[in-house]
C-alpha positions in Angstrom: -27.7 15.7 8.0 -27.5 14.0 4.6 -24.8 16.4 3.5 -22.7 15.4 6.6 -23.3 11.7 5.9 -22.1 12.2 2.3 -19.0 14.1 3.5 -18.1 11.4 5.9 -18.6 8.8 3.2 -16.4 10.7 0.8 -13.6 11.1 3.4 -13.8 7.4 4.4 -13.7 6.3 0.7 -10.7 8.6 0.1 -9.0 7.4 3.2 -9.5 3.7 2.5 -8.3 4.3 -1.1 -5.1 5.9 0.2 -4.6 3.1 2.7 -5.1 0.5 0.0 -2.5 2.2 -2.3 -0.1 2.4 0.6 -0.6 -1.3 1.5 -0.3 -2.4 -2.1 2.9 -0.4 -2.5 4.2 -2.0 0.7 3.4 -5.5 -0.6 5.1 -4.8 -3.9 8.3 -3.4 -2.2 8.2 -6.4 0.2 8.0 -8.8 -2.7 10.8 -7.0 -4.6 13.1 -7.2 -1.5 12.1 -10.8 -0.9 13.1 -11.8 -4.5 16.1 -9.5 -4.8 17.7 -10.4 -1.5 18.9 -14.0 -2.3 20.2 -12.7 -5.7 22.2 -10.0 -4.0 23.6 -12.5 -1.4 24.7 -14.9 -4.2 26.4 -12.0 -6.1 28.4 -11.0 -3.0 29.5 -14.6 -2.2 
């Protein structure tokens, strides 16, 4: 029973860690686009 609990905990921690890295990557990309977009628009005009 304890082994199963530990396995579930390990999987959850691993999963949340992956989710956090994906979310932080998304935020960084979003910020990059947010800041780059006006500069690109100015360059084209």
